[in-house]
C-alpha positions, -999 to 999 in steps of 0.1 A, spaced: 0 0 0 13 34 -9 17 57 20 22 94 16 5 127 7 -1 119 -30 -34 133 -41 -56 116 -67 -62 149 -84 -25 156 -87 -19 122 -103 -48 126 -128 -37 160 -140 -1 151 -143 7 174 -114 42 177 -98 49 163 -64 68 183 -38 74 156 -11 101 129 -11 99 100 14 73 74 5 68 40 20 60 12 -4 49 -24 1 76 -37 -23 72 -74 -30 69 -89 5 87 -63 25 77 -28 36 104 -2 36 109 35 32 125 46 -1 140 81 -1 129 89 -37 133 124 -48 100 132 -66 102 170 -66 97 184 -101 86 151 -116 53 148 -135 31 121 -120 5 104 -141 -20 75 -135 -4 42 -145 -9 37 -182 -30 9 -197 -17 -7 -229 -45 -29 -243 -24 -45 -270 9 -63 -262 24 -96 -271 44 -111 -242 50 -145 -260 46 -168 -230 37 -196 -231 52 -210 -263 77 -184 -275 97 -174 -244 128 -169 -264 112 -137 -278 97 -124 -245 84 -136 -212 57 -123 -188 86 -113 -165 106 -94 -191 77 -79 -209 60 -67 -178 92 -51 -164 96 -33 -198 60 -21 -196 66 -8 -161 96 11 -173 73 27 -199 49 38 -172 23 10 -176 4 -3 -146 -17 -28 -166 -15 -44 -200 -37 -67 -220 -18 -96 -236 -28 -111 -269 -36 -148 -274 -13 -158 -303 5 -182 -280 11 -219 -277 -12 -232 -265 -37 -206 -278 -59 -197 -249 -91 -210 -265 -102 -230 -234 -97 -227 -196 -72 -256 -198 -52 -238 -225 -53 -205 -206 -39 -220 -174 -2 -219 -184 -5 -182 -192 -23 -175 -159 5 -194 -141 32 -174 -159 14 -142 -150 11 -153 -113 47 -162 -112 64 -134 -131 43 -103 -137 57 -70 -124 24 -53 -132 -11 -63 -138 -14 -85 -170 -48 -93 -183 -51 -120 -209 -72 -121 -240 -92 -152 -249 -91 -164 -285 -122 -159 -306 -117 -193 -324 -100 -225 -315 -63 -223 -324 -71 -189 -340 -79 -209 -371 -112 -193 -377 -131 -226 -380 -148 -231 -347 -155 -208 -318 -134 -210 -287 -150 -219 -254 -159 -183 -248 -184 -189 -220 -158 -207 -199 -131 -182 -207 -151 -151 -200 -145 -148 -162 -107 -149 -168 -101 -127 -199 -104 -90 -207 -119 -95 -241 -118 -118 -271 -94 -115 -301 -77 -136 -328 -50 -110 -330 -25 -118 -357 -52 -132 -379 -84 -117 -392 -115 -138 -388 -122 -145 -425 -157 -159 -423 -185 -133 -417 -207 -161 -403 -181 -170 -378 -176 -134 -367 -214 -129 -364 -216 -159 -341 -186 -147 -321 -202 -113 -317 -235 -128 -305 -217 -150 -280 -195 -121 -268 -225 -98 -263 -243 -124 -242 -212 -126 -220 -207 -89 -217 -173 -90 -234 -157 -70 -263 -146 -84 -296 -112 -68 -303 -107 -74 -340 -75 -77 -360 -90 -67 -394 -72 -83 -423 -88 -98 -454 -63 -125 -465 -76 -124 -501 -63 -89 -505 -28 -93 -490 -10 -103 -523 20 -117 -504 30 -82 -494 55 -71 -468 49 -33 -466 23 -8 -476 13 -8 -513 27 27 -519 55 47 -534 83 30 -514 71 -5 -523 70 4 -560 104 22 -559 121 -8 -542 104 -37 -559 84 -49 -529 50 -65 -530 25 -42 -513 -2 -48 -487 -33 -28 -498 -52 -5 -475 -83 -23 -485 -71 -55 -468 -77 -36 -435 -107 -13 -441 -128 -38 -461 -130 -62 -431 -138 -33 -407 -166 -24 -431 -179 -60 -429 -176 -61 -392 -195 -28 -387 -224 -43 -405 -223 -72 -381 -222 -48 -351 -254 -32 -364 -270 -66 -365 -257 -80 -332 -252 -50 -310 -219 -64 -298 -192 -41 -283 -166 -40 -309 -130 -27 -307 -107 -24 -338 -70 -31 -332 -42 -10 -346 -59 10 -374 -36 24 -400 -56 37 -429 -76 69 -437 -105 47 -448 -105 30 -414 -107 63 -396 -136 74 -418 -155 42 -413 -152 43 -375 -161 80 -374 -193 73 -393 -201 43 -371 -197 64 -340 -219 91 -354 -245 64 -360 -243 54 -324 -227 20 -328 -209 5 -298 -174 8 -314 -139 19 -304 -105 17 -319 -68 21 -312 -37 30 -332 0 28 -324 28 53 -320 45 41 -352 14 49 -373 11 84 -359 48 93 -363 59 75 -394 49 71 -430 63 50 -458 86 78 -471 106 71 -439 110 34 -445 144 17 -446 155 -17 -459 155 -30 -423 133 -55 -404 127 -29 -377 104 -11 -401 82 -42 -407 50 -47 -388 14 -57 -394 -5 -36 -405 23 -18 -422 33 19 -420 11 36 -445 15 68 -465 14 104 -454 -23 109 -461 -31 80 -438 -9 93 -411 -25 127 -413 -60 111 -411 -49 92 -380 -37 124 -364 -70 140 -372 -89 111 -358 -68 113 -327 -77 149 -322 -114 146 -329 -120 116 -307 -125 90 -335 -95 71 -322 -101 63 -286 -67 51 -274 -31 45 -282 -17 9 -278 18 -2 -287 12 -36 -303 45 -45 -286 56 -75 -306 91 -87 -298 111 -112 -320 146 -125 -318 174 -106 -334 177 -133 -361 140 -131 -369 143 -94 -375 176 -95 -394 163 -104 -429 152 -70 -442 117 -59 -451 110 -90 -472 123 -117 -449 119 -105 -414 89 -114 -392 63 -87 -386 63 -68 -353 82 -42 -334 86 -34 -297 71 -3 -281 62 -4 -244 93 14 -233 92 42 -258 55 51 -263 51 79 -238 84 98 -245 78 96 -283 42 108 -281 50 135 -255 79 148 -276 64 146 -311 27 152 -304 24 171 -271 55 194 -274 46 202 -310 11 213 -299 -8 186 -318 -25 173 -286 -24 184 -250 -7 165 -222 -41 158 -207 -53 143 -240 -23 120 -241 -30 108 -206 -67 101 -216 -55 82 -246 -31 61 -225 -51 57 -193 -86 70 -190 -101 58 -223 -86 22 -224 -95 17 -187 -131 29 -194 -136 9 -226 -121 -24 -212 -137 -21 -178 -103 -19 -160 -104 -6 -124 -70 11 -117 -71 32 -85 -46 60 -91 -34 61 -55 -20 26 -61 -12 28 -98 9 57 -110 41 66 -128 65 95 -125 84 110 -154 111 136 -157 97 155 -187 129 176 -190 152 146 -194 164 145 -230 180 114 -245 184 92 -275 164 60 -278 189 31 -275 175 -4 -279 205 -18 -261 191 -3 -229 157 -20 -232 144 -43 -205 124 -62 -232 141 -91 -249 130 -74 -282 153 -47 -296 136 -40 -330 122 -5 -331 119 20 -360 127 47 -335 162 38 -326 183 70 -325 153 93 -321 158 120 -295 130 123 -270 120 140 -238 105 122 -208 123 95 -188 103 72 -165 117 74 -129 94 50 -113 61 31 -117 39 18 -89 14 -9 -99 -11 -24 -74 5 -5 -46 39 -21 -52 70 -7 -68 72 -22 -103 100 -1 -116 125 25 -104 154 40 -123 186 28 -108 
């Protein structure tokens, strides 16, 4: 339990603390830590609703322990972990190893997703009713549900259980074996491109199913201007929809690509018009939250250029400083808006209770430094932002009343 004169209003507004000695229940021992907090900006612990912590099944890429420590270093008090694991959490039996890994190794709160379909194969619904008490929502992230009939049935089941469907929207018939966005860079460098339609066409399909079923629907990692427009219209219509995007889609476009696996993710970085539409959607409330889609791979898996590398980049340790530096400091959004995108809105949409007196993070907003993947706590090192200069260094994160991270 946190003891000290920290006010909830101060935390929520990103206020600065003036005290210094705080007593934390740190692991199993209670001790006083003489932490100098004067001048630091204190925020409610961030909620990242889209991470891949790779355990069980792919622990060489990341574990619950390494991923959660990295997230704590990024200011997160809670994350939602995607289900593309081995075994896929499509039943309570298959979820058990992940729950045990969370119990054993999590530095912060880690909420698992349940799969929509068995094995994420899109052929048969997972045991959603049995999973519902243990998961934050349902997703087949990494794969789009190709069958409209299967998605319709999943939405009906999720609605009856009071759970969201968090959709990875990707029409396999429109991928064309691409590795990056089907744009100017792909044409200039001889790469097969991934069309924008592969994303927005499935969102369009799913929104029709939302009208039919009334299911709560959340779209993962949107990247195209058409996706923004579709979701904006759906919200105006009153549909129960929300969406997220990632820092890389807001800060990069395909003119910035390099022949390096650290620029390869799914969906891909799109063109300038898409990035501008995403920023507009962020400002007008169409985009509800920012999530990192933290997706670590081994160095070997990311060493094969744009064509041969696996898709996915890391992001939990760099999201806030990047967004603070390149959106807030440039006057695109306010600091209060950024906190809403990284805490208030995801917690509200996913029904996450996160009392701020026990879940907060402190940043030195004046600290300027260069992003260096060699310093990451994550096992993953692949980021398109290596070498970028940022402001905002996390000094400590408290999650669940316990000290989850402190800068040494």
